[in-house]
C-alpha positions in Angstrom: 7.7 76.8 151.4 8.2 73.2 152.6 10.5 72.5 149.8 13.0 75.8 150.6 12.9 74.9 153.9 14.4 71.2 152.5 16.5 73.4 150.5 18.1 75.5 153.0 18.3 72.8 155.5 20.5 70.6 152.7 22.7 73.7 152.2 23.4 74.2 155.6 24.8 70.7 156.2 26.9 71.0 153.3 28.2 74.1 154.2 28.7 74.2 157.5 32.3 73.3 157.8 32.8 76.6 156.1 34.3 79.7 158.3 32.9 82.6 157.6 34.7 84.4 154.4 34.0 86.8 152.0 34.1 85.3 148.5 35.4 87.6 145.6 37.9 86.3 143.4 38.8 83.3 141.6 41.2 82.7 144.0 38.8 82.8 147.1 36.6 80.1 145.3 39.6 77.7 145.0 40.3 78.1 148.5 37.4 76.9 149.4 37.6 73.7 147.1 34.5 75.4 145.0 36.6 75.3 141.9 37.9 72.1 140.8 39.5 70.4 138.3 37.9 72.3 135.0 34.5 73.0 136.3 33.3 76.0 138.6 31.3 74.5 140.9 28.7 77.6 141.1 27.6 79.8 138.7 31.0 80.1 136.0 29.6 83.4 134.8 29.4 84.8 138.5 33.2 83.5 138.9 33.8 85.6 135.7 32.0 88.5 136.7 33.9 88.6 140.5 36.9 88.2 138.7 36.7 90.7 136.0 34.5 92.9 138.0 32.0 92.8 135.2 29.1 95.2 135.2 25.4 94.2 135.4 22.0 95.6 134.7 19.6 97.4 137.1 18.8 96.2 140.4 16.8 92.8 141.4 17.0 89.3 140.8 14.8 88.9 137.9 16.4 92.1 135.3 17.5 90.8 132.1 21.5 90.4 131.5 23.2 93.2 130.6 26.3 93.4 128.4 29.4 92.3 130.0 32.6 93.6 130.8 34.5 95.3 127.6 36.6 92.0 126.8 39.3 92.6 124.4 40.1 90.2 121.0 40.1 86.3 121.2 43.4 84.8 120.8 44.4 81.5 119.8 48.2 80.4 120.1 49.4 77.6 117.5 52.5 75.6 119.4 54.5 74.0 117.1 56.3 71.4 118.6 59.6 69.7 117.1 61.1 72.4 115.5 58.9 73.7 112.4 60.2 75.6 109.2 58.2 78.8 109.3 60.9 81.8 107.5 61.1 81.6 103.8 59.2 78.6 102.5 56.1 79.4 104.5 56.2 83.5 105.5 59.1 85.0 103.5 61.8 87.2 105.3 64.2 89.9 104.4 66.9 91.8 104.9 66.8 95.1 107.3 64.7 97.0 104.9 61.7 94.3 106.2 59.7 91.7 104.4 59.5 92.7 101.0 63.3 93.4 100.6 64.8 89.7 99.5 67.6 87.9 100.3 70.3 86.7 97.5 68.6 83.2 98.2 66.8 81.2 100.2 68.4 77.9 99.6 69.1 76.9 103.4 65.8 77.9 103.9 64.6 74.9 101.8 63.8 77.0 98.0 66.0 76.7 95.2 66.7 79.5 92.9 64.0 78.7 90.5 61.4 79.1 93.4 63.3 83.0 94.9 60.8 85.3 95.4 62.1 87.8 93.0 61.0 84.9 90.3 57.0 85.7 88.9 54.6 83.8 90.8 56.8 83.1 93.6 54.7 85.5 96.3 51.1 85.6 97.8 50.2 88.9 99.5 46.3 88.0 99.9 46.8 88.3 103.6 49.0 91.2 103.4 51.7 89.5 105.3 54.0 88.1 102.3 53.8 83.8 102.0 55.7 82.3 99.4 53.3 81.1 96.7 54.5 77.3 97.2 54.1 77.4 100.8 52.4 74.4 102.0 51.2 76.4 105.3 49.4 79.1 102.8 47.3 76.3 100.6 45.8 75.0 103.8 44.6 78.7 104.6 43.8 79.3 101.4 41.3 76.5 100.8 39.6 77.2 104.1 39.0 81.0 103.9 37.2 83.5 101.4 38.8 86.0 99.3 36.7 89.0 101.5 38.1 87.5 104.7 41.2 87.4 103.5 41.2 91.4 102.9 40.8 91.8 106.8 44.0 90.0 107.7 47.6 91.2 108.3 50.5 89.9 110.3 54.2 90.2 110.8 56.9 88.3 111.4 59.3 87.9 114.3 63.1 86.7 112.9 63.9 85.5 116.0 66.3 82.9 117.6 64.8 80.0 120.4 66.0 76.6 121.2 66.4 73.7 119.2 63.6 71.2 120.0 62.9 71.9 123.1 59.8 72.7 125.9 61.9 74.7 127.4 61.3 78.2 125.0 59.3 80.5 127.1 57.4 81.4 123.8 53.8 81.2 125.0 52.8 84.3 126.7 49.1 82.9 127.8 48.7 84.5 131.1 49.9 87.9 129.9 47.0 88.2 127.1 44.5 87.2 129.7 45.9 90.1 131.8 45.9 92.7 128.8 42.0 92.2 128.2 41.7 88.4 126.4 39.1 87.1 129.0 36.2 84.6 128.5 32.7 84.3 130.6 33.7 80.6 131.8 37.6 80.1 132.3 40.2 82.6 131.6 42.4 80.0 129.6 42.7 76.5 128.2 45.1 74.4 126.3 45.3 70.6 124.5 48.1 69.7 126.9 48.2 69.6 130.9 50.8 71.9 131.3 51.2 75.4 132.7 50.9 76.8 128.9 48.7 74.4 127.8 51.3 73.3 125.4 54.5 72.1 124.9 56.5 75.6 125.2 57.0 77.1 128.6 55.4 80.3 129.7 57.7 83.1 131.0 58.0 82.2 134.5 57.2 85.4 135.8 53.7 85.5 134.1 52.7 82.0 136.0 49.3 82.8 138.1 47.9 79.9 139.5 44.3 80.9 139.6 43.9 81.1 135.7 46.2 78.1 135.0 44.9 76.7 131.4 41.6 73.9 132.1 42.6 70.8 129.1 40.3 70.9 126.5 40.8 68.3 123.8 37.1 67.5 122.9 33.5 68.6 123.0 33.2 66.6 126.2 35.9 69.0 128.2 33.5 71.8 126.9 30.7 70.3 128.8 32.6 70.0 131.5 33.0 73.8 131.9 29.4 74.2 132.9 28.8 70.9 135.4 26.7 72.1 137.9 29.6 70.9 140.2 28.8 70.4 144.2 25.3 71.9 143.9 24.1 69.8 141.3 25.1 67.4 143.9 22.8 69.0 146.4 20.1 70.2 144.2 18.0 68.5 141.2 19.3 69.6 138.2 16.1 72.0 137.3 17.0 73.9 141.0 20.4 73.9 140.4 19.7 75.7 137.0 17.7 77.9 138.4 20.2 78.7 141.0 22.7 79.3 138.3 20.1 81.5 136.1 19.4 84.0 138.9 23.4 84.2 140.2 23.9 85.8 135.9 21.2 88.6 137.2 22.4 90.3 139.9 23.4 94.0 139.3 26.8 95.6 139.6 25.6 97.2 143.5 24.3 93.9 144.4 26.9 91.9 143.2 29.1 93.9 145.7 26.3 93.6 148.4 26.7 89.7 147.8 31.0 90.1 147.8 30.1 91.4 151.4 28.7 88.3 152.6 29.7 85.0 154.2 29.5 81.6 151.7 26.6 80.1 153.6 24.5 83.9 153.0 25.3 84.2 149.4 24.0 80.5 148.8 21.1 81.2 150.8 20.6 84.4 148.7 21.1 82.6 145.4 18.5 79.7 146.4 15.9 82.2 148.2 16.0 84.6 144.7 16.3 81.6 142.3 12.7 79.8 142.6 11.1 82.6 141.0 9.8 81.4 137.8 10.2 85.0 135.9 14.0 85.0 136.2 16.2 85.1 133.4 16.9 82.2 131.1 19.7 81.8 128.9 21.1 78.7 127.2 24.8 80.0 126.4 26.0 78.1 129.3 24.1 74.6 128.8 25.9 71.7 128.0 24.2 72.2 124.2 25.5 76.1 124.1 29.2 74.8 124.8 29.1 72.0 122.4 31.4 71.8 119.1 29.2 69.0 117.8 26.0 71.0 117.6 27.4 74.5 116.2 26.8 73.8 112.5 29.2 76.9 112.2 32.0 74.6 113.8 30.9 71.5 112.0 30.9 73.2 108.4 34.4 74.4 108.9 35.8 71.1 110.9 34.3 68.5 109.0 36.0 65.2 110.6 35.5 65.7 114.4 36.4 61.8 114.6 39.8 62.9 113.9 41.7 63.8 117.3 43.8 67.6 115.6 40.3 68.5 114.1 38.6 67.7 117.3 41.0 69.5 120.2 41.4 72.1 117.3 37.3 73.0 117.2 37.0 72.9 120.5 39.3 75.2 121.6 38.1 77.5 118.6 34.7 77.0 119.7 35.3 78.2 123.0 37.8 80.9 122.0 35.5 82.6 119.7 31.9 82.1 121.5 33.4 84.4 124.6 33.4 81.4 127.0 37.6 81.2 127.5 39.8 84.5 126.6 42.7 82.6 125.2 43.6 78.9 124.0 46.7 77.1 123.6 46.4 74.8 120.5 49.5 72.3 120.5 50.1 70.6 117.2 53.2 67.7 117.4 55.2 66.7 115.0 57.1 69.5 113.8 60.5 68.1 114.0 61.7 68.1 110.6 65.1 67.2 109.8 65.7 64.4 108.1 62.5 64.0 106.6 60.9 63.9 103.3 59.6 67.3 102.2 56.4 66.2 100.3 56.0 65.0 103.9 56.9 68.1 106.3 54.9 70.2 103.6 52.3 68.2 103.9 52.3 68.8 107.8 52.8 72.7 106.9 49.1 72.2 105.0 47.5 71.1 107.9 48.7 74.3 110.2 47.4 76.0 107.4 44.6 74.5 107.7 44.3 74.7 111.4 44.5 78.6 110.6 41.9 78.8 107.7 39.4 77.4 109.7 39.9 79.5 112.9 39.9 83.0 110.8 36.7 81.6 109.2 35.0 81.1 112.1 35.8 84.5 113.8 33.9 85.5 110.1 30.7 83.5 110.9 30.7 84.3 114.1 31.7 88.5 113.3 34.1 88.2 115.8 38.1 89.5 115.7 41.1 87.3 116.5 44.6 87.5 117.0 47.0 84.3 116.2 50.1 83.1 117.1 52.1 80.8 115.8 55.6 79.5 116.9 57.8 76.8 117.2 60.9 75.2 119.5 63.8 76.4 117.0 64.2 75.7 113.4 66.2 73.4 110.5 68.2 73.8 107.4 68.3 72.5 104.3 70.7 71.0 102.4 71.2 71.9 98.3 70.4 69.0 96.7 66.9 68.1 95.2 65.8 64.9 96.4 61.7 65.0 97.0 59.1 64.8 94.5 58.1 68.8 94.9 61.3 70.3 93.9 62.6 71.5 97.2 65.2 71.3 99.3 65.1 68.8 102.4 65.6 70.1 105.6 68.5 68.0 107.1 69.9 69.9 110.0 67.7 71.1 113.5 69.2 74.8 113.1 67.6 77.8 115.5 69.6 80.1 113.1 66.7 79.8 110.7 63.9 80.2 113.2 60.9 83.0 112.9 57.5 83.0 114.3 54.2 84.7 113.4 51.4 86.5 114.1 47.8 87.4 112.2 45.3 89.4 113.4 41.5 89.6 111.4 39.4 92.5 112.2 36.1 91.5 110.9 35.1 95.3 110.7 38.3 96.5 108.9 37.9 98.5 105.8 41.3 98.3 104.9 44.6 96.8 105.8 45.5 100.0 106.9 42.5 99.4 109.9 45.4 96.7 111.2 49.0 98.0 110.8 50.6 101.2 111.6 51.1 101.8 108.2 52.5 105.9 108.7 52.9 107.7 105.2 54.3 104.5 103.7 52.2 102.4 101.5 50.6 98.8 102.3 53.0 96.7 100.3 55.9 98.0 101.8 54.3 98.9 105.3 56.5 96.9 108.4 55.7 93.4 108.8 58.8 92.5 109.8 60.5 92.7 113.2 64.8 91.6 113.4 65.9 90.6 109.8 68.4 88.0 108.0 71.8 88.5 106.7 73.7 87.8 104.2 74.2 84.2 105.3 70.9 83.5 105.1 70.6 83.3 108.8 68.9 85.5 111.3 70.8 88.3 112.7 70.6 87.5 116.5 72.2 91.1 116.8 69.7 92.6 115.2 67.4 93.8 118.2 66.2 92.8 122.1 63.6 90.1 120.6 66.1 88.2 118.1 67.7 86.4 120.1 65.8 86.6 123.3 62.7 84.2 123.7 61.0 86.3 127.0 61.8 89.4 125.0 59.9 88.3 121.8 56.5 87.1 124.3 56.7 90.4 125.1 56.5 91.7 121.7 53.3 89.7 120.8 51.7 90.7 123.8 53.0 95.0 123.5 51.3 93.9 119.7 48.4 92.7 121.2 48.0 95.9 123.4 48.3 98.2 120.5 45.3 96.2 118.4 43.4 98.1 121.3 45.5 101.1 121.5 47.0 99.9 125.0 50.5 99.7 123.8 51.5 101.7 127.0 50.4 99.5 129.4 53.1 96.9 128.2 55.0 97.4 131.6 52.0 97.2 133.5 51.0 93.5 131.5 54.2 92.2 131.9 56.0 93.5 134.9 58.9 95.7 132.8 58.6 97.0 129.4 62.6 96.1 127.9 62.0 97.9 124.8 61.6 101.5 126.7 61.8 104.1 124.2 61.9 102.3 121.5 59.0 100.3 121.6 57.5 101.9 118.8 60.1 99.4 116.8 58.3 96.4 117.9 55.3 97.6 116.6 53.4 96.2 113.6 49.5 96.8 114.8 47.2 99.2 115.7 43.9 100.3 117.0 41.7 100.6 114.1 
């Protein structure tokens, strides 16, 4: 009893400067200084509950934690800074008929005539979406995935322009995807760069929500920071503080509603009063060990060199997103300004992208989770028609937004076939729609093809629409992004469907 009395006095002294205030949302906690930097100061899971209306189990402090809110597919965004080549030499593009309807040649996209997709052995469709078989990106994915996994992946390519080699393209829909349902238990969004998007490219201006701005995660220590005890750890020793956090995990929905109506000092007092019951629910989910990629054997089996900075940041983001701690994560990969570089070197860089994609897909498979991956870059590059490099391909010599494209991939762990992923209709899987927009006879994208071909913000909205379609909720697009620029033509921009 004496310890409890002392603890309450400490709380009152710590919180005496706070006025009566009912805390219901993460914005409320931010305004009181209880969330600072990348850490939640009290129970991270509680703030997620308040934000998402998470329903918990039966009444009482000591009830076991029930299933959480119905979170949607985790999302990882890969931002290739500099103007990477995606179309043609990596993911195939076609004419108005679709990805499978090949162009007369792919020279300006880096491929000599002996590597045209009409030639034998030049197309790989193991992922449904068609890659060029000599693609560096494809090689990286294949080296890190199983045949069984590949059968549960499909995707789409957007033939769409964006400005060359600049961070001003509003490519990144991180906030909208979180709003659409990609939510985490600890934080909403994360990225590997200190920016509003977590990467290099901008967000659509209208999407910004300061209360869910990305935390920076580039290493395992940043993951541990998300479960810091914060201010409550400064008031109590670690053992008592952990009991408080565990108690806060166990509040039922009605109790949580009652709790949100109380002032902050009353809230903390109630948690403390309940927190010293030794029968309280215990969980290691929010421990530093639980969030540490270095202690996750699934992660270390795939990213086998966490001493490497690129592997370290990829593994940290992938772990946090696929374990449900973070809803949407952005991984920026630098060095993708291709013009004038040796083609062997640029293919090697493409392979690193593929390795990241393959490892993310394989981690989802190991953890039995679905995952949505979106890959984009600022502009692109066009090639000359002279073979000077050892791999027999044309070298990219100029920045060229007319050869731009972005790619999205969906892995569904329980898919029985790709018909569970694509909006196939009456067509067959080989010729199903996997391309939005197209390239013309000049081997350049047609910027007048549709509403995303020359409008990056509309492109971001089309990505969100496809993410919603994976859950049968494409009708919510206007609610999520503020307006639906596609109107009654939305179906023309959708590749994915609900299983």
